[in-house]
C-alpha positions as CSV (number, residue, x, y, z in Angstrom):
1,M,105.9,110.5,78.7
2,S,102.2,110.1,78.2
3,L,100.1,109.8,81.4
4,G,96.7,108.1,81.0
5,P,94.3,106.8,83.7
6,T,96.3,103.6,84.3
7,E,99.6,105.4,84.7
8,L,98.1,107.9,87.0
9,R,96.7,105.2,89.3
10,S,100.1,103.7,89.5
11,I,101.7,107.1,90.3
12,L,99.0,107.6,93.0
13,T,100.0,104.3,94.7
14,F,103.6,105.4,94.7
15,T,102.7,108.9,96.0
16,V,100.5,107.6,98.8
17,N,103.3,105.3,100.0
18,L,105.7,108.2,99.8
19,A,103.4,110.5,101.7
20,R,103.0,108.0,104.5
21,R,106.8,107.6,104.8
22,A,107.2,111.4,104.9
23,G,104.4,111.5,107.6
24,T,106.6,109.4,109.9
25,I,109.4,112.0,109.6
26,I,106.9,114.8,110.2
27,L,105.7,113.3,113.4
28,E,109.2,112.6,114.6
29,G,110.1,116.2,113.9
30,S,107.2,117.6,115.7
31,H,108.0,115.5,118.7
32,A,111.6,116.7,118.6
33,I,110.6,120.3,118.6
34,Q,108.2,119.8,121.5
35,S,111.2,118.5,123.5
36,A,114.0,120.5,121.8
37,S,115.5,121.8,125.0
38,F,116.2,118.2,126.0
39,I,117.7,117.3,122.6
40,D,120.1,120.0,121.7
41,E,120.2,123.4,123.4
42,K,122.1,124.8,120.4
43,K,119.1,124.3,118.1
44,N,116.0,126.4,118.2
45,S,112.6,125.5,116.8
46,A,113.3,127.3,113.5
47,D,116.4,125.3,113.0
48,L,114.5,122.1,113.5
49,V,111.7,123.1,111.2
50,T,114.2,123.8,108.4
51,E,116.0,120.5,109.2
52,Y,112.8,118.4,108.9
53,D,111.4,120.4,106.0
54,I,114.7,119.6,104.1
55,A,114.7,116.0,105.3
56,V,111.2,115.4,104.0
57,E,111.8,117.2,100.7
58,N,115.1,115.3,100.2
59,L,113.3,112.0,100.7
60,V,110.6,113.0,98.3
61,M,113.0,114.2,95.6
62,T,115.2,111.1,95.9
63,E,112.3,108.7,95.6
64,I,110.7,110.6,92.7
65,K,114.0,110.8,90.8
66,N,114.5,107.0,91.3
67,A,111.0,106.1,90.2
68,Y,110.3,108.8,87.6
69,P,113.7,110.2,86.5
70,S,112.1,112.2,83.6
71,F,109.7,114.1,85.9
72,Q,110.3,117.7,86.9
73,F,110.2,119.0,90.5
74,I,109.0,122.2,92.2
75,G,109.4,122.3,96.0
76,E,109.4,124.8,98.8
77,E,112.9,124.2,100.0
78,T,114.4,123.9,96.5
79,Y,112.7,127.2,95.6
80,A,114.0,128.9,98.7
81,S,117.5,127.8,97.7
82,G,117.2,129.6,94.4
83,V,116.0,126.9,92.0
84,R,113.3,128.3,89.8
85,A,112.0,125.5,87.5
86,A,109.7,126.8,84.8
87,L,106.3,125.1,84.4
88,T,106.2,123.1,81.2
89,D,104.0,120.3,79.7
90,D,106.2,117.7,81.3
91,P,105.0,115.8,84.4
92,T,106.0,117.9,87.3
93,F,105.7,117.2,91.0
94,C,104.8,120.3,93.1
95,V,105.6,119.5,96.8
96,D,105.2,121.2,100.1
97,P,107.1,118.9,102.6
98,I,105.5,120.4,105.6
99,D,102.5,122.6,105.1
100,G,101.5,124.3,108.3
101,T,104.9,124.8,109.9
102,T,103.6,127.0,112.7
103,N,101.2,124.2,113.6
104,F,104.1,121.7,113.3
105,V,106.1,123.7,115.8
106,H,103.3,123.9,118.3
107,G,102.0,120.4,117.9
108,F,98.7,121.7,116.7
109,P,97.4,118.7,114.6
110,F,96.7,120.5,111.3
111,C,99.9,119.9,109.4
112,C,100.5,117.8,106.3
113,I,102.6,116.9,103.4
114,S,101.2,118.0,100.0
115,L,102.2,116.2,96.8
116,G,100.7,117.4,93.6
117,L,101.4,116.3,90.0
118,I,101.1,118.8,87.2
119,Y,100.8,117.4,83.6
120,Q,100.4,119.6,80.5
121,K,100.0,122.5,82.9
122,R,97.0,121.0,84.8
123,V,97.0,119.5,88.2
124,V,96.1,115.8,87.5
125,L,96.9,114.1,90.8
126,G,97.0,115.2,94.4
127,V,97.8,113.6,97.8
128,V,97.5,115.5,101.1
129,Y,98.4,113.5,104.2
130,N,97.9,114.7,107.8
131,P,100.0,112.2,109.9
132,F,98.8,113.7,113.2
133,L,95.2,112.7,112.5
134,D,96.0,110.0,109.9
135,Y,93.8,111.6,107.3
136,L,94.7,110.9,103.7
137,Y,93.1,112.9,100.9
138,T,93.7,111.7,97.3
139,A,92.5,112.6,93.8
140,I,93.1,111.8,90.2
141,E,91.6,114.0,87.4
142,S,88.3,112.5,86.2
143,Q,88.5,109.7,88.8
144,G,87.1,111.4,91.9
145,S,88.6,112.5,95.2
146,Y,88.6,110.5,98.5
147,L,89.4,110.7,102.2
148,T,90.9,107.7,104.0
149,R,90.7,108.0,107.7
150,C,93.0,105.9,110.0
151,S,93.7,103.3,107.3
152,G,90.0,102.6,106.8
153,Q,88.2,102.4,103.4
154,P,88.4,105.4,101.1
155,M,85.3,107.6,101.3
156,K,84.3,109.6,98.2
157,L,84.2,113.4,98.6
158,P,82.2,115.3,99.5
159,L,81.2,113.1,102.4
160,A,77.5,114.1,102.1
161,A,75.3,115.2,99.3
162,P,75.9,118.9,98.6
163,K,73.5,121.4,100.1
164,P,72.4,124.8,98.8
165,L,74.3,127.9,99.8
166,P,72.1,130.9,99.1
167,S,74.6,133.5,100.3
168,L,77.8,134.2,102.2
169,S,75.6,134.9,105.3
170,K,75.0,131.1,105.5
171,A,78.7,130.2,105.0
172,L,81.5,128.9,107.2
173,I,84.5,130.7,105.7
174,D,88.2,129.8,106.1
175,V,90.8,132.5,105.9
176,E,94.5,132.9,106.9
177,W,96.6,135.7,108.4
178,G,99.8,134.7,106.7
179,S,103.3,135.5,107.8
180,D,103.5,139.1,106.6
181,R,102.6,141.2,109.7
182,A,103.3,144.6,108.2
183,T,100.7,147.1,109.4
184,P,99.2,147.8,105.9
185,V,98.8,144.0,105.3
186,I,97.2,143.3,108.6
187,E,94.9,146.3,108.4
188,S,93.8,145.3,104.9
189,K,93.0,141.8,106.1
190,C,91.2,142.9,109.2
191,N,89.0,145.2,107.2
192,A,88.2,142.4,104.7
193,Y,87.4,139.9,107.4
194,L,85.3,142.5,109.3
195,R,83.1,142.8,106.3
196,L,82.7,139.1,106.0
197,V,81.4,138.7,109.6
198,A,79.8,142.1,110.3
199,D,76.1,142.9,110.5
200,P,75.3,144.8,107.2
201,A,73.1,147.2,109.3
202,I,76.3,148.4,111.0
203,V,79.1,147.8,108.5
204,E,78.8,148.6,104.8
205,H,79.0,145.4,102.7
206,G,78.8,143.3,105.8
207,Q,77.8,139.7,105.1
208,M,77.3,138.4,108.7
209,A,78.8,135.0,107.7
210,H,78.1,132.1,110.2
211,A,81.7,132.1,111.3
212,I,85.4,132.4,110.2
213,R,87.9,129.6,110.8
214,T,91.7,129.5,110.5
215,T,93.5,126.2,110.5
216,G,97.0,127.3,109.5
217,S,97.4,125.0,106.5
218,G,96.3,125.9,103.0
219,A,96.3,122.3,101.8
220,I,94.1,121.2,104.7
221,N,91.8,124.2,104.2
222,F,91.1,123.2,100.6
223,C,90.6,119.5,101.6
224,L,88.1,120.6,104.2
225,V,86.2,122.4,101.5
226,A,86.3,119.3,99.3
227,Q,85.0,117.3,102.3
228,G,82.1,119.7,102.8
229,A,83.2,120.8,106.3
230,I,84.0,124.4,105.1
231,D,81.9,126.3,102.6
232,V,84.4,128.9,101.3
233,C,88.1,129.2,101.6
234,W,90.3,132.1,100.6
235,E,94.1,131.8,100.3
236,I,96.0,135.0,99.6
237,G,99.8,135.1,99.8
238,C,100.2,131.3,99.6
239,W,102.6,129.6,97.2
240,P,101.8,127.0,94.5
241,W,103.2,124.1,96.5
242,D,100.9,125.0,99.4
243,V,97.7,124.2,97.5
244,C,98.7,122.4,94.2
245,A,97.7,118.9,95.4
246,A,94.5,120.1,97.0
247,I,93.3,121.9,93.9
248,V,92.5,118.6,92.1
249,I,91.0,117.2,95.3
250,I,88.6,120.2,95.4
251,Q,87.8,120.0,91.7
252,E,87.1,116.3,91.8
253,A,84.8,116.8,94.7
254,G,82.7,119.2,92.7
255,G,84.1,122.3,94.2
256,S,85.3,125.4,92.3
257,V,88.7,127.0,92.3
258,T,89.1,130.6,90.9
259,S,91.0,133.8,91.6
260,R,90.3,137.5,91.3
261,S,92.4,137.7,88.1
262,L,90.4,134.9,86.5
263,L,87.1,136.5,87.3
264,A,88.4,139.8,86.0
265,S,89.7,138.2,82.8
266,E,88.9,139.9,79.6
267,R,89.5,136.8,77.5
268,P,86.4,136.0,75.4
269,H,84.4,133.2,76.8
270,A,87.0,132.6,79.5
271,D,85.9,129.9,82.0
272,P,86.3,131.4,85.5
273,F,87.1,128.0,86.9
274,T,89.7,126.9,84.4
275,L,93.1,127.7,86.0
276,T,95.6,129.1,83.6
277,P,99.3,128.4,84.3
278,E,99.7,131.9,85.6
279,V,96.9,131.4,88.1
280,L,98.1,127.9,89.0
281,M,101.6,129.3,89.8
282,G,100.1,132.4,91.4
283,R,99.5,133.3,95.0
284,E,95.7,133.8,95.4
285,F,92.8,131.3,95.3
286,L,89.2,131.3,96.2
287,V,87.5,127.9,96.6
288,V,83.8,127.1,97.1
289,R,82.4,123.7,98.0
290,A,80.1,121.7,95.8
291,I,76.6,123.2,95.9
292,Q,73.2,121.6,95.3
293,A,71.6,122.9,92.1
294,T,68.2,124.5,92.2
295,Q,65.5,125.1,89.6
296,D,66.9,128.6,89.1
297,E,70.6,128.0,89.4
298,T,73.2,125.3,88.5
299,S,75.9,124.4,90.9
300,R,78.5,126.2,88.8
301,E,76.3,129.3,88.6
302,A,75.9,129.3,92.4
303,Q,79.7,129.0,92.8
304,L,80.3,131.9,90.4
305,R,77.7,134.1,92.1
306,L,79.3,133.4,95.6
307,S,82.8,134.0,94.2
308,K,81.8,137.4,92.8
309,E,79.9,138.2,96.0
310,F,83.0,137.3,98.0
311,Y,85.4,139.6,96.1
312,E,82.9,142.5,96.2
313,T,82.7,142.1,100.0
314,V,86.5,141.9,100.7
315,G,87.2,144.9,98.4
316,N,90.7,145.8,97.2
317,T,93.2,143.2,98.2
318,S,96.3,144.6,96.5
319,L,98.0,145.4,99.8
320,M,97.7,141.7,100.9
321,L,100.0,140.4,98.2
322,R,103.6,141.3,98.9
323,G,107.0,139.6,98.5
């Protein structure tokens, strides 16, 4: 099946409607967990998370199969059950039914469904919907990315003209702690985050960034970068379905997406912002918002400089990627 601009716009309409239907289930599930002791004392919050994760993914899989029977599917719950679909050139939906499950359990309103479409091993369409805030982020390759708030009119991303970003010391940076709490992993992350925020007069390689934020949702983190609310976001230990949809939302908003492996690539003339299938299906991403060009530096050059500066600051991250 060939997917051109017209076909992608039709798929986007379908995907947005599906995301909103799934959002209703997510809200219902979060409410059920908040009052779980009154619903069924035999179920704990983990049981309910799995129940609603599966319910959303089953809805999504069923609707996609009915509408697009030739499309492939990669999802968190199907992957957890042992299904390992290989990435091909075929249209493939990559779905996280509930991204930000800890937030989902606590009722912290940064939780979403993430629906990405990969075609010819590129992310060409993305929908991220936060039903708690009624924020809908959408993008189609070469057609821009948008935020729709509370069923209003779509607003093109970024929401304001990009500003310069001379260094990480001027940046608001988003990072995550992840679920692996083994001592070597936590110590490695603590050391990296310390260098990002510390005074360079006290800590070697300290950047003294404006601040660090943690929202608990990889997809929402990326969308906030696309929006221009966050300058830099680093996701390490995430899964493809966590961020697939948001990758094209970032790219269409003028942001950059790269990884340590891409920057270290020895391929001749390799573009540090062109995601290979290995990186796309990998577990580490660094994103930088759109940056205003200057007389001395293009936006892409600034993003590359900041990406290199970031990895030099955080140092060796091998202990952070496990499992």
